[in-house]
C-alpha positions in Angstrom: 50.1 -37.9 -13.8 52.3 -39.5 -16.3 55.1 -36.8 -15.8 54.7 -36.9 -12.2 55.3 -40.9 -12.0 58.3 -40.6 -14.7 59.7 -38.3 -12.3 58.7 -39.8 -9.0 62.0 -42.2 -8.4 64.3 -40.0 -10.0 63.2 -37.1 -7.4 64.1 -39.4 -4.4 67.1 -38.8 -2.1 68.5 -42.4 -2.8 67.3 -42.7 -6.8 70.5 -44.0 -7.8 71.2 -46.5 -5.5 67.2 -47.6 -5.3 67.6 -48.1 -9.2 70.5 -50.1 -8.7 69.2 -52.3 -6.3 66.0 -52.6 -8.1 67.6 -54.0 -11.2 69.7 -56.3 -9.9 67.0 -57.8 -8.1 64.8 -57.8 -11.3 68.2 -59.3 -13.0 68.1 -62.0 -9.9 64.4 -62.5 -9.9 64.3 -66.0 -11.1 65.6 -67.1 -7.8 62.2 -66.2 -6.7 63.5 -64.5 -3.6 64.4 -61.3 -5.2 61.1 -61.3 -6.9 59.5 -61.3 -3.6 61.4 -58.3 -2.2 60.5 -56.6 -5.4 56.9 -57.1 -5.3 57.5 -56.0 -1.5 59.1 -52.9 -2.7 56.0 -51.9 -5.0 53.6 -52.5 -2.3 55.4 -49.8 0.2 55.3 -47.5 -3.0 51.7 -48.3 -3.5 51.2 -47.6 0.5 53.2 -44.4 0.7 52.2 -42.7 -2.6 48.4 -43.5 -1.3 48.8 -42.2 1.9 50.2 -38.7 0.2 54.0 -39.4 0.9 55.9 -38.9 -2.4 59.1 -39.6 -1.4 60.2 -43.0 -2.9 60.8 -45.9 -0.5 64.4 -47.2 0.0 65.4 -50.7 0.2 65.6 -51.5 4.0 63.9 -53.8 6.5 64.5 -56.6 4.3 62.4 -58.9 6.4 59.5 -56.7 6.3 60.0 -56.1 3.1 59.9 -59.9 2.2 56.6 -60.3 4.0 55.2 -57.6 1.9 56.3 -59.4 -1.2 54.9 -62.6 -0.4 51.6 -61.0 0.4 51.6 -59.5 -3.0 52.7 -62.8 -4.7 49.8 -64.4 -2.9 47.3 -61.9 -4.7 48.8 -62.0 -8.0 49.2 -66.0 -8.0 45.7 -66.6 -7.2 44.3 -64.0 -9.9 46.4 -65.8 -12.5 44.8 -69.2 -11.8 41.8 -68.7 -13.3 42.6 -67.9 -17.0 45.2 -70.8 -16.5 42.8 -73.1 -15.4 40.8 -72.2 -18.2 43.7 -72.9 -20.8 44.2 -76.2 -19.4 40.6 -77.3 -20.1 41.0 -75.6 -23.6 44.0 -77.7 -23.9 42.0 -80.7 -22.8 39.3 -80.3 -25.1 41.8 -79.7 -28.0 43.6 -82.9 -27.5 40.4 -84.6 -26.8 39.1 -83.2 -30.4 42.1 -84.3 -32.1 41.7 -88.1 -31.1 38.3 -88.3 -31.5 38.7 -86.8 -35.4 40.6 -89.6 -35.7 37.5 -92.1 -34.7 35.7 -94.0 -37.2 32.1 -93.1 -37.8 30.0 -90.4 -37.7 30.6 -90.2 -33.7 34.1 -89.8 -34.2 33.6 -87.1 -36.6 30.9 -85.0 -34.5 32.9 -85.2 -31.2 36.0 -83.6 -33.1 33.7 -81.1 -34.3 32.1 -80.4 -31.0 35.8 -80.4 -29.4 37.0 -78.2 -31.5 34.6 -75.9 -31.2 34.6 -75.9 -27.5 38.5 -75.3 -27.4 38.6 -71.9 -29.2 35.6 -70.9 -27.2 37.4 -71.7 -24.0 40.7 -70.0 -25.4 38.6 -66.7 -25.8 37.0 -66.9 -22.2 40.7 -67.4 -20.7 41.7 -64.2 -22.4 38.8 -62.4 -21.0 39.6 -63.9 -17.8 43.2 -63.0 -17.8 42.2 -59.6 -18.7 40.1 -59.0 -15.9 42.7 -60.6 -14.0 44.9 -58.1 -15.0 42.7 -55.2 -14.4 41.4 -56.1 -10.8 44.9 -57.1 -9.8 46.4 -53.6 -8.7 43.1 -52.8 -6.9 43.7 -55.8 -4.9 47.3 -55.2 -4.3 46.7 -51.7 -3.6 44.2 -52.8 -0.6 46.5 -55.6 0.6 49.2 -52.7 0.8 46.9 -50.3 2.6 45.7 -52.8 5.5 48.0 -55.4 5.5 45.6 -58.1 5.2 45.8 -60.6 2.6 42.2 -61.2 2.6 41.3 -57.9 1.6 42.7 -58.5 -2.0 40.0 -60.9 -2.4 36.9 -58.6 -0.9 35.2 -58.9 -4.2 32.3 -57.0 -3.0 34.6 -54.2 -1.7 37.0 -54.3 -5.1 33.7 -54.4 -7.2 32.9 -51.3 -5.8 36.4 -49.9 -6.5 37.3 -50.9 -10.1 34.2 -49.9 -11.7 34.9 -46.1 -10.7 36.0 -43.9 -13.7 39.1 -42.5 -11.5 40.2 -46.4 -11.4 39.7 -47.1 -15.2 41.7 -43.9 -16.0 44.4 -44.5 -13.3 44.9 -48.2 -14.5 44.9 -47.0 -18.2 47.6 -44.7 -17.0 49.8 -47.1 -15.0 49.5 -49.9 -18.2 50.4 -47.1 -20.6 53.7 -46.4 -18.5 54.4 -50.1 -18.0 53.8 -50.8 -21.9 56.3 -47.8 -22.6 59.0 -49.4 -20.5 58.6 -52.5 -22.4 59.1 -50.8 -25.7 62.0 -49.1 -24.5 63.5 -52.9 -23.2 62.8 -54.1 -26.8 64.9 -51.3 -28.2 67.7 -52.0 -25.8 67.7 -55.6 -26.4 68.5 -54.9 -29.7 72.1 -54.6 -28.3 73.2 -58.1 -26.8 73.7 -58.8 -23.1 74.6 -55.2 -22.1 71.2 -53.9 -23.6 69.2 -56.6 -22.1 70.7 -55.8 -18.6 70.3 -52.0 -19.1 66.4 -52.9 -20.0 66.0 -54.5 -16.7 66.6 -51.4 -14.9 64.6 -49.3 -17.5 61.9 -52.0 -16.4 62.4 -51.4 -12.6 61.8 -47.5 -13.2 58.8 -48.0 -15.4 57.0 -50.6 -12.9 58.0 -48.4 -9.6 56.3 -45.5 -11.8 53.2 -47.4 -12.5 52.9 -48.3 -9.0 53.2 -44.9 -8.2 50.1 -43.9 -10.3 48.2 -47.2 -8.4 49.0 -45.3 -5.3 47.7 -42.1 -6.3 44.5 -43.7 -7.8 43.9 -45.5 -4.5 43.7 -42.2 -2.7 40.7 -41.5 -4.9 39.2 -44.6 -4.9 39.8 -46.5 -1.5 36.9 -47.5 0.4 35.8 -45.2 3.1 35.9 -47.5 6.6 34.6 -46.9 9.9 38.1 -46.4 11.3 38.8 -43.8 8.8 35.6 -41.4 9.4 35.5 -39.0 12.3 33.2 -39.5 15.1 30.6 -36.6 15.8 31.2 -35.1 19.1 28.6 -36.3 21.6 27.9 -32.7 22.9 27.9 -29.7 20.5 28.7 -26.2 21.5 25.8 -23.9 22.0 25.7 -20.8 19.5 
């Protein structure tokens, strides 16, 4: 699967143009709209590969691409809120512990100690929540890309049945490995000032597209079966 993902974009008819556009959008991603367009492109990759189409999509129908990207952004943003909220609470406890520690008497000492113990525990919880969010988010993105409905990205009951499957765990780890390898390549290229960093953005785009293709192929095996996708039995059967 890793080899197929690395060849996915390269084997496309417009591989060079697509990579150039993707790299430029990634370079301009701080402007937000380019980042939405990138997310929309990744959603298309997931949807097409999940449907058995291994021809990489091209950057076209920009309005639809933006809408798809906004849906993907909504999903990723919400799943990132929980660990951020826990970290914010941990910061409050940490500051409170520091303030109480300067107080007088045993009460200040105990309050500072309690706050100092709770804050690190909340940081651990935030890290666990962040990992859980990173694990569930690709499945949520695939669900939204598949149906076009943002609500499917938060159907926790359905998603739980997907993310607990071995096939999803294997696909997620494979995609994470590809993305991590891309990050390592970016680090190496960044040794060269400016030009190396810019080149690294194109490598990063290539890597995340490969990871998205893996998620799409994985979704083929783990997607929930709905009533619409099952064939109804004929009312009458032929007599044998």
